[in-house]
N, C-alpha and C positions, 0 to 999 in steps of 0.2 A: 504493500500500500504506500509506504513512504517513497519508494522509488518511483512509483507511478505518478505521485504528486509532484515531485521536484525535478524529474527528468526534463520536462519542457523548459524549465528555467535555464538549465545548462545547455540544451540544444540551441536555444535562442542566443545565449551568450557566445557560444562557439560560432554560430552563423555570423553574428555581428563582427566577431574577431576575424573570421575568414574574409569578410568583405573589406575590412580595413587593411589587413595584411594577409593575403592569400597564403595558405599552407603549401609549402613546397614538398616535393617527394623527399622522404627521409627525415623530415622534421617530425617532432612529437608534440603532443599537447595532452593536458590532463582533462579527462571527462569524468564528471561527478554524477552519480546516479542517486544521490541523497546522502546516505551514511557512508558510502565508500567512494573512492576515486580510482580511476584506472588510466593507465597510459595508453594512448592511441597513436598509431603510426600512420602518417600520411602516405598513401600509395598512389601509383598511377592508376587511373581508371576512368570510367565515364563520369559525366557531369552530375549524375544522380547520387553520388556518394554523399551521405548525409552531412558530412562535415565540410563539404565544398561550399563555395559562394552561392547564394540563392539567386534564382533567375531575376527576381525583382530587387530594386534598390531598397534597402532597409534603413529607415531613418532613426529608429529607436526600438526599445523593448516592446512597447505596445504595437507599433507598426509592424515589427517582425512577427509577432504572434498572428496578426491579421493576415499578412501577406503569405506567410508559410501555409496557413490553413487554406487560403484562397487558391494558391497555385499548386500545392502539393497534397492537400488534404490534411485533416486533423491528425491522422496517424503518424505523420512526419514529425510531430512534436515529441514522439516517443521513439524516434529512430535512434539507433545506437544502443538501445537498452538490452535487447536479447543477449548479445555476447557477454555483457557484463554480469548478467544474472548467473552465468555459469560460475563466476567467482563469488558472487554475493551470497548464494545459498549455503555453500559449505562454510564460509566465513561466519555467517550469522548463526548457524547451528553450533559451531565450535565455541563461538564467543558466549552465547547465552547459556548453553549447557554448562560450560566451565564456570561462568559467573555464578549461577545458581548453586552449583555444587560447592564452590569455594565459600560463598556467603553463608550457606547453611552450616557447612562444616566449621567455619571459624566462629560463628555465633554459638554453636553447640560447645566447642572446645573452650571458648573464653567465657561462656555463660553471660553473654552481653549482646545487646542489640544497638550498640553505638554506631552512628553513621560512618565513623572512620573505618569500620569493618567493610562496609560497602565500597568505600574508596579503595581499600587494599584489594578486595576481591575483583573489582572492576579493572584495576591496573594489571593484576596478575593474569586475568582472563584475556586481556588484550595482548599481552606478551605471547601467550600461547597461540592465539589466533593469527597474529602477524607472523610468528615463526613458522607456522604450518603453511600459510598462504603465500608468503614471499616467493618461494621457488616456483609456485604455480603461476604467479603473476609474471615472473620473468620469462617463463616458458611460453605463456600466452602472448606476450609482447613479441617474442622472437618468431613464433608461429605466424602471427599477423603480418610481421614485416616481410617474411619470406613466402607468405601465402601457402603455408604447408597444410596438408590434410592431417587428420588425426592418425592416419596410418603411418605417417612419417614422424610421429611424435618420438619414437624410440631413437631414430637417427638424430633428431634435434637435441635430445638429452645427451646422447653420446658425444656429439660435437661440442656442446657446452662444457661437459666434464673434461674433454681432451684439451680445450683451450684454457680453462681457468680452474679446473678441479671442482670438487663438490662445494667448496666454500663460495664459489662464484654465484651460486644460486641464491645466496643471501646478501647480495651486494646492496640492495635497497633496504635492508633491515634496520640499520641505524637511524636514518632520517625519519623513517616511519615510526619507530619507537619514540623518538623525541616528541612527536606530535600526538600520536594515538594513545600512548600510555597515560600521560598527564590528562588528556581529554577524558579518558574513561574514568579515571579516579575522581576528577572534579565532577563529572556528570553524575555518577552514581551516588556520591555523597550528597550533593545538592538535591538530587531527586528525592532522596530519603528525607532530608530536612524539610523540603518544601511540601511534600506529601503529608508529613506529620503536622505541619503548621495548618494546612488546609483542613485536614480532618479535625483538628482541635478547635478551630475557629468556626467551622461551618457544620460540624456534627454530621458528617457524611461517612459512608463506607470507604475505606482505603482503596478498595478494588474498583470503585466507580470510574467510568471512562473519563469523565471530565476532570477528575482529580489527577489521574495519571497523564492526561493530555496536557493540562496546564503546567503541572510540575515538569513534564518532559520538555516543553517548549522553553520554560524559563531556565532550567538547568542546562539545556542544550545551548542556549544563547550565551550563558555565562562561560561555559566550557569553551565554546568556539571563540569568544572574545579573548579569554586569557591565554589560549594556545595559538592565537593567530600568527605571531612571529614564527613559530615552529612550522605552521602550515605554509607560510611563504617560502621558508627555506626548503621544506620538504618538496614543494612543487618544483622549485628550481633544480634540486638534486635529482628528482624523479625524471624530469625531462632530459637532463644531462645523461643520466644512466640509460634512458631509453635509446639515446643516440649511440651509446657505447654498445648496447646489446645488439642493435641492428647494423653495427659496423660503420656508422656515420661519423664517429668521433673516437678519440683515444681516451682511455680512462683518466679521470681527474680524482686525485685522492684527497681533495680538500675535506676537512671535517665540517660537521654541522656548524660549529662555533665560528670557523673561518668564513663560511658562506654568510653567516649572520653578521659578522663584523664587516664584510665586504659590502653587504646591502646597506648597513648603517652608514658606512663611509660615503657611498654613492648617493643615497636618498634620504639619509637622516632617519629619525624615529618613524616618520610617516611611511617609509619604505617597508618597515617591518609589520605595518598594519594595513598594507595595501590589500584591497579587495574585502574590506570589512563588511560592507552592506551585502554584497552577493553571498558571502560565506554564511553570515547570520541568517539571511533570507532563505537559504537552503537547509542549513543544519537545524534551526529551531523547529520548523514544521515537520521535518523528517523525524527528529527525535520525538516530537509530540505524537505523531501518528504511530510511530514504531512502538513506543512504550504503552500507548493507550490500547492498541490492538493486542499487543503481547500480554498485558495484564488481564484484559478481558477474556482472552482465550484460555489463559492459565487458570483464571477463576472459574470458568465454565467447566473445565476438566476436573478441577479440584472438587467442585460441588457434585459433579457426576460420579466421581470415585467415592465420595462420601455417601451418596445415595445407594451405590452398589454395596458398600460395606454394611449399611443399615439393613439392606435387603437380604443379606446372607443369613442362613439359619444359625441360631446360637447353639453352641455346644455346651450342654450342661455338664458340670463336673461330675 
């Protein structure tokens, strides 16, 4: 749901960007489907490629929405989404499953429900998800750049191992960690705090959709704002890494802090907070929809399991 809601925003952003500075073959750009972002490689192809310049001149965001729908149909606003769902599904499953397991385990072991436990569980869960998904994201980028089929996946992996060893599959791990781990910790802790505040002041169930939706939006906005400098650095390093993966550039071993200092030197503090409004506009609703739907579904199955347990025949001693 979250990805369906925010994908049109990024499609429009990329179309406007392509109109201003057309993407050349071999260049990379970051495509965000809501809660995740993916590296896309520009390939030679026909003019219908979803990231190419639109047939009509676009003068702004509202104009882009109208003209894309008029010339290409409403479904074009969700173009580019299907390939990224291949990565989104396993990442989401790993992330949420690990988070729930760690949160429940830590609360039981520490005999506490302090929000800091949610922060720790969220950060640790993100470490696990990023560690598992990073190699898959690199392979996906390489397959896209070389237009490989899934049958050629084995050869692609062997080639990557031969060139850089197994560690090369985790080249993008560090910059992703710097952004995603703090984001997750901040998000889950604030989510818990805001939910408790709403429940206390409005006397509603914690599982109510609007409680989780509101708390998700606010905590997502806070986390996105506080981690924005890391997001700017991560985007730059991700694009640079993509060019290395497809053979369009040589490896650059700059650290995250070096890139951050370079941005600060060139653009000042504002450079580290570039793209504030687009990021918050995507992350806040995505987090709200995601946690609202997730908690509703979880509550539904919790009640269903409870009813099944009550329906079981009792065993008399």
